[in-house]
C-alpha positions in Angstrom: 97.9 74.1 147.6 100.5 76.6 148.7 100.4 77.5 152.4 101.8 80.7 153.8 101.4 82.5 157.1 98.6 84.6 155.7 96.9 82.8 152.8 96.4 79.4 151.3 96.6 79.5 147.5 95.0 76.9 145.3 96.0 75.8 142.7 99.7 76.5 142.5 99.7 76.7 138.7 97.5 78.7 136.3 96.3 76.1 133.8 94.7 77.6 130.7 92.9 75.5 128.1 94.7 76.7 124.9 92.9 77.2 121.6 93.9 79.6 118.9 91.8 82.8 118.6 89.7 82.0 121.8 89.8 83.4 125.3 90.3 81.0 128.2 90.2 81.4 132.0 91.2 79.8 135.2 90.6 80.5 138.9 92.5 80.9 142.1 91.2 80.4 145.6 92.7 82.5 148.3 91.8 81.4 151.9 92.7 83.6 154.8 94.3 81.5 157.6 94.4 84.2 160.2 92.0 86.2 162.4 93.1 89.4 160.7 92.2 91.2 157.5 94.6 90.3 154.6 95.1 92.4 151.5 96.4 90.9 148.3 97.6 92.1 144.9 98.2 90.0 141.7 100.9 91.0 139.2 102.0 89.4 136.0 105.0 89.6 133.7 102.7 90.1 130.7 99.8 92.5 131.7 98.6 93.1 128.1 97.9 89.3 127.7 96.0 88.7 130.9 93.1 90.2 132.7 92.8 89.6 136.5 89.6 90.2 138.4 90.0 91.3 141.1 93.7 92.1 140.9 93.5 93.5 144.4 91.3 92.8 147.3 90.8 92.1 151.0 90.1 88.6 152.4 88.3 88.6 155.7 89.4 86.3 158.6 88.7 82.7 157.7 87.1 83.6 154.4 87.9 82.6 150.8 88.2 84.9 147.8 88.1 83.7 144.2 90.3 85.4 141.6 89.6 84.8 137.9 92.5 85.1 135.4 91.5 85.4 131.7 94.0 85.0 128.9 93.2 87.0 125.7 92.8 85.1 122.4 96.1 84.2 120.9 96.9 84.2 117.2 99.7 81.6 117.4 100.8 78.9 119.8 104.2 79.1 121.6 106.9 76.5 120.7 106.1 73.1 122.3 103.2 74.8 124.1 105.6 76.1 126.7 104.7 79.5 128.3 107.3 81.7 130.1 104.7 84.0 131.7 104.7 84.3 135.5 102.3 85.7 138.1 103.2 87.1 141.5 100.7 87.1 144.4 101.5 89.5 147.2 99.7 89.5 150.6 100.0 91.6 153.7 98.0 92.2 156.9 95.5 95.0 156.4 93.8 97.3 158.9 90.7 95.9 160.5 87.5 96.5 158.5 89.6 97.5 155.4 88.1 97.2 152.0 89.4 97.1 148.4 89.1 100.8 148.2 91.6 101.2 151.1 94.4 99.2 149.3 97.3 101.3 148.1 100.6 100.4 146.4 102.6 101.4 149.5 100.9 98.7 151.5 103.0 96.1 149.7 106.4 97.9 150.1 108.8 96.0 152.2 109.8 98.7 154.6 110.2 99.0 158.3 110.2 95.3 158.7 106.8 94.8 157.2 106.1 91.2 156.3 104.9 90.9 152.7 104.4 87.3 151.5 105.0 86.6 147.9 104.1 83.5 145.8 105.1 83.0 142.2 102.7 81.0 140.0 103.7 79.8 136.5 101.4 79.4 133.5 100.7 76.0 131.9 98.9 75.6 128.6 96.6 72.6 128.2 95.4 71.6 124.7 91.7 72.3 124.4 91.0 69.5 121.9 93.4 66.6 122.7 93.6 63.9 120.0 91.2 61.0 120.5 92.9 57.7 121.4 93.3 55.0 118.8 90.6 52.3 119.2 91.9 49.0 120.5 92.6 46.4 117.9 93.4 48.9 115.1 96.7 48.6 113.4 98.8 51.3 111.7 98.3 51.2 107.9 94.9 49.5 108.1 92.3 51.0 105.8 89.2 52.7 107.4 87.1 52.2 104.3 85.5 48.9 105.4 84.7 47.1 108.6 83.9 43.4 108.9 81.2 42.3 111.3 81.0 39.0 113.2 78.6 37.6 110.6 81.1 38.1 107.9 79.3 40.9 106.1 81.3 43.8 105.0 80.0 47.4 105.4 81.2 50.1 103.2 82.6 53.0 105.2 81.1 56.5 105.0 84.6 57.9 104.6 85.4 59.5 101.2 88.5 61.1 99.8 88.4 64.4 97.9 91.2 64.6 95.3 92.4 67.6 93.3 92.0 71.3 93.8 88.7 73.2 94.1 89.1 74.3 90.5 89.3 70.7 89.3 86.3 69.8 91.3 84.4 72.7 89.8 85.3 71.6 86.3 84.3 68.0 87.0 80.9 69.3 88.3 80.4 71.4 85.2 81.2 68.4 83.0 78.8 66.2 84.9 76.0 68.8 84.6 76.7 69.1 80.8 76.4 65.4 80.4 73.1 65.3 82.4 71.7 68.1 80.2 72.7 66.3 77.0 71.2 63.0 78.1 68.0 64.8 79.1 67.8 66.4 75.6 68.4 63.1 73.9 65.7 61.4 75.9 63.2 64.2 75.0 64.1 63.8 71.3 63.7 60.0 71.5 60.3 60.4 73.1 59.2 62.9 70.4 60.4 60.6 67.6 58.6 57.6 69.2 55.4 59.6 69.3 55.8 60.6 65.6 56.3 57.0 64.6 53.1 56.0 66.5 51.1 58.6 64.6 52.5 57.5 61.3 51.7 53.8 62.2 48.1 54.7 63.0 47.7 56.5 59.6 49.0 53.4 57.9 46.6 51.2 59.7 43.7 53.4 58.7 44.8 53.3 55.1 45.0 49.5 55.2 41.5 49.3 56.7 40.1 51.6 53.9 41.8 49.5 51.2 40.4 46.3 52.6 36.9 47.8 52.8 37.1 49.0 49.1 38.3 45.6 47.9 35.4 43.7 49.5 32.9 46.1 47.9 34.3 45.6 44.4 34.3 41.8 44.8 30.6 41.8 45.6 29.9 44.0 42.5 31.7 41.5 40.3 29.9 38.6 41.7 26.6 40.3 41.4 27.2 41.2 37.7 28.3 37.6 37.0 25.0 36.2 38.5 23.0 38.7 36.5 24.8 37.6 33.3 24.1 33.9 34.0 20.4 34.6 34.6 20.0 36.6 31.4 21.8 33.8 29.4 19.4 31.2 30.9 16.3 33.2 29.9 17.6 33.8 26.4 18.1 30.1 25.8 14.5 29.3 27.1 13.1 31.7 24.5 
């Protein structure tokens, strides 16, 4: 906290969580230490980059005012995440019962021995997504593809590595699809041939059954004719 004769300022640095292409904000708390009305004004070296609400105002005796500073989305990060932007907070005693509408630029001019307190605040960028710490017991160069449990069993990791360009991956996918289609067609053809063979086998079985039936009938006819011949010969001899 920075302490002046008029205001206490907290924090003393403007810390912005930095993430590309995203806005970020931070807040200032201005506390009036006096029993007088205090007017303030916030300036920056890069006004197009930041939005300050409110950038001017009046803090009542003993009261606190919150100021929000918003940084516009940035397309690229500065070298080493170091920012050279600065903010200047000016404060001065204001007339009793003054409001934000009563603030003018001339109020902050250092003339006629007027006391104008000024505090400089620097900007600090904080990575919005800091890298996660390395788990204890892990060693550099160790493979994350498998982990061994206390019972000695080894679990296959869910990690996978994609190699090659998107074009190569697309070609491999097309080849795999072609192979699946070919195997499906071959299976359908095999099933059709199997069904055809079953039908032909059934026809052969029927033909064999008919042949067997015809052979048995002829056999009985021959036997019957033979018996008739024997009987006729027997009667001819008797006569």
